[in-house]
C-alpha positions as CSV (number, residue, x, y, z in Angstrom):
1,X,27.1,6.5,-12.8
2,X,27.9,8.0,-16.1
3,X,30.9,7.4,-18.2
4,X,33.0,10.4,-19.4
5,X,35.1,10.1,-22.5
6,X,37.8,12.6,-23.3
7,X,38.7,13.2,-26.9
8,X,40.8,15.5,-29.0
9,X,37.9,16.6,-31.0
10,X,37.6,20.3,-31.6
11,X,35.5,22.2,-29.1
12,X,31.8,22.5,-30.0
13,X,28.4,22.0,-28.5
14,X,28.4,19.1,-26.0
15,X,27.0,15.8,-27.4
16,X,23.6,14.8,-26.2
17,X,23.7,12.2,-23.4
18,X,22.9,8.7,-24.5
19,X,19.4,7.5,-23.7
20,X,19.4,5.4,-20.6
21,X,17.0,2.6,-19.6
22,X,14.4,3.4,-16.9
23,X,15.4,0.3,-14.9
24,X,16.0,1.1,-11.3
25,X,19.5,0.4,-9.9
26,X,20.1,-3.1,-8.6
27,X,19.1,-3.3,-5.0
28,X,16.2,-0.9,-5.1
29,X,13.7,-1.3,-2.3
30,X,10.2,0.1,-2.8
31,X,8.6,1.2,0.5
32,X,4.9,1.5,1.4
33,X,3.5,-0.2,-1.7
34,X,-0.3,-0.4,-1.5
35,X,-2.2,-3.7,-1.7
36,X,-5.8,-4.7,-1.1
37,X,-6.8,-8.0,0.5
38,X,-9.6,-9.7,-1.4
39,X,-12.0,-9.2,1.5
40,X,-11.6,-5.5,0.9
41,X,-13.1,-5.6,-2.5
42,X,-16.6,-4.8,-1.1
43,X,-15.1,-1.7,0.5
44,X,-13.5,-0.7,-2.8
45,X,-16.9,-1.2,-4.6
46,X,-18.6,1.0,-2.0
47,X,-15.9,3.7,-2.4
48,X,-15.2,3.3,-6.2
49,X,-16.1,6.9,-6.8
50,X,-13.0,8.0,-4.9
51,X,-10.8,6.3,-7.5
52,X,-13.1,6.5,-10.5
53,X,-15.6,9.4,-10.2
54,X,-17.6,8.2,-13.2
55,X,-18.5,5.0,-11.4
56,X,-21.3,4.6,-8.9
57,X,-21.9,2.0,-6.3
58,X,-25.4,0.5,-6.3
59,X,-24.8,-2.6,-4.2
60,X,-25.0,-6.0,-5.7
61,X,-21.9,-7.8,-6.9
62,X,-18.8,-5.9,-5.6
63,X,-16.7,-7.4,-8.4
64,X,-18.7,-5.5,-11.0
65,X,-17.1,-2.3,-9.7
66,X,-13.5,-3.5,-10.2
67,X,-11.4,-1.1,-12.2
68,X,-7.8,-1.1,-13.2
69,X,-6.6,0.4,-9.9
70,X,-8.4,-2.2,-7.8
71,X,-7.0,-5.0,-10.0
72,X,-3.5,-3.7,-9.5
73,X,-4.0,-3.4,-5.7
74,X,-5.2,-7.1,-5.5
75,X,-2.1,-8.4,-7.5
76,X,1.1,-9.2,-5.6
77,X,2.7,-12.3,-7.2
78,X,1.9,-11.8,-10.9
79,X,2.0,-8.5,-12.7
80,X,3.5,-6.6,-9.7
81,X,6.4,-9.1,-9.4
82,X,7.0,-8.9,-13.2
83,X,7.1,-5.1,-13.0
84,X,9.5,-5.3,-10.1
85,X,11.8,-7.5,-12.3
86,X,11.4,-5.2,-15.3
87,X,12.3,-2.1,-13.3
88,X,15.0,-3.5,-11.1
89,X,13.1,-3.4,-7.8
90,X,14.5,-6.2,-5.7
91,X,12.4,-5.9,-2.6
92,X,9.0,-4.3,-1.8
93,X,7.5,-3.4,1.6
94,X,3.7,-3.9,1.1
95,X,1.0,-2.2,3.1
96,X,-2.8,-2.2,3.1
97,X,-4.2,0.6,0.9
98,X,-5.6,3.7,2.5
99,X,-7.8,4.1,4.5
100,X,-7.8,0.5,5.8
101,X,-8.9,0.2,9.4
102,X,-8.5,3.9,10.0
103,X,-11.4,4.5,7.6
104,X,-13.7,2.4,9.9
105,X,-15.7,4.4,12.5
106,X,-16.6,1.3,14.5
107,X,-13.8,0.4,16.9
108,X,-14.6,-3.3,16.7
109,X,-14.8,-3.4,12.8
110,X,-11.6,-1.4,12.6
111,X,-9.7,-3.7,14.9
112,X,-11.0,-6.8,13.1
113,X,-10.1,-5.3,9.7
114,X,-6.5,-4.6,10.9
115,X,-6.0,-8.2,12.3
116,X,-7.5,-9.8,9.2
117,X,-5.5,-7.7,6.8
118,X,-2.3,-8.2,8.8
119,X,-2.8,-12.0,8.8
120,X,-3.6,-12.0,5.1
121,X,-0.6,-9.8,4.2
122,X,1.8,-11.9,6.3
123,X,0.5,-15.0,4.4
124,X,1.2,-13.3,1.1
125,X,4.7,-12.2,2.1
126,X,5.5,-15.8,3.3
127,X,4.9,-17.0,-0.3
128,X,8.0,-15.0,-1.4
129,X,9.9,-13.5,1.5
130,X,13.0,-12.9,-0.6
131,X,11.0,-10.2,-2.5
132,X,8.4,-8.9,-0.1
133,X,8.0,-7.6,3.4
134,X,5.1,-5.9,5.1
135,X,4.0,-3.0,7.2
136,X,1.1,-3.6,9.6
137,X,-2.2,-1.8,9.7
138,X,-3.8,-0.7,13.0
139,X,-7.0,0.8,14.2
140,X,-6.3,4.0,16.2
141,X,-9.5,4.0,18.2
142,X,-7.5,2.6,21.2
143,X,-3.8,3.3,21.5
144,X,-3.1,0.3,23.8
145,X,-4.9,-2.1,21.4
146,X,-3.0,-0.5,18.4
147,X,0.3,-1.1,20.2
148,X,-0.7,-4.7,20.9
149,X,-1.5,-5.3,17.3
150,X,1.9,-3.7,16.2
151,X,3.7,-6.1,18.7
152,X,1.8,-9.1,17.3
153,X,2.4,-8.1,13.7
154,X,6.2,-7.6,14.3
155,X,6.9,-10.4,16.7
156,X,4.5,-13.1,15.4
157,X,3.9,-12.2,11.8
158,X,7.4,-10.9,10.9
159,X,6.3,-7.4,9.7
160,X,8.8,-4.6,9.8
161,X,6.7,-1.9,11.3
162,X,3.4,-0.1,11.0
163,X,1.8,2.4,8.6
164,X,-0.5,4.9,10.2
165,X,-2.7,7.5,8.5
166,X,-3.0,10.9,10.1
167,X,-6.6,10.3,11.1
168,X,-9.1,7.7,12.4
169,X,-12.7,7.7,11.3
170,X,-14.9,7.9,14.4
171,X,-18.6,7.7,15.1
172,X,-20.2,11.1,15.4
173,X,-23.3,12.3,17.0
174,X,-26.7,11.2,15.7
175,X,-25.3,8.3,13.8
176,X,-22.9,10.3,11.7
177,X,-19.2,10.0,11.5
178,X,-16.2,12.2,11.3
179,X,-12.4,12.1,11.5
180,X,-10.1,12.4,14.5
181,X,-6.9,13.9,13.3
182,X,-3.5,13.0,14.7
183,X,-1.5,16.1,13.9
184,X,0.8,18.0,16.0
185,X,-0.5,20.8,18.1
């Protein structure tokens, strides 16, 4: 809200507005803020070129491929919380970074990744529930299994809902893979 001051000064060009701070209004809630569970570091190393085209993945130690973006995704309770305080963000809904389980072509691997990530994220949120909440991840290989994981995440883990990409990586013919898109037809 800006303050307007009336004066009896002669008309002229309007005064430039005062600079304002970039702090978000009190009560700001950030939704769908990406995080990466530590077990996802190997995946980030394998796909580092998506985030940093000059990098290449040659196996070995996955930590050697960490870059600034990955480090930020891994952080919840340190720099992220300090930035929330600095910019007036009181609450943040966290979610696993894309593509998560929807980037797994194996139904079993995708379902396991979703459960593991949801359990980990619920544990992180429980460390500071006044500042963080979470959205669950699911595999979309099997709609009934996905619905069951959403129920578990909401009822047992205390998550507020689910985040779904618009596709699921699926196994293709001859050992390849592709994407099944979930758009309207």
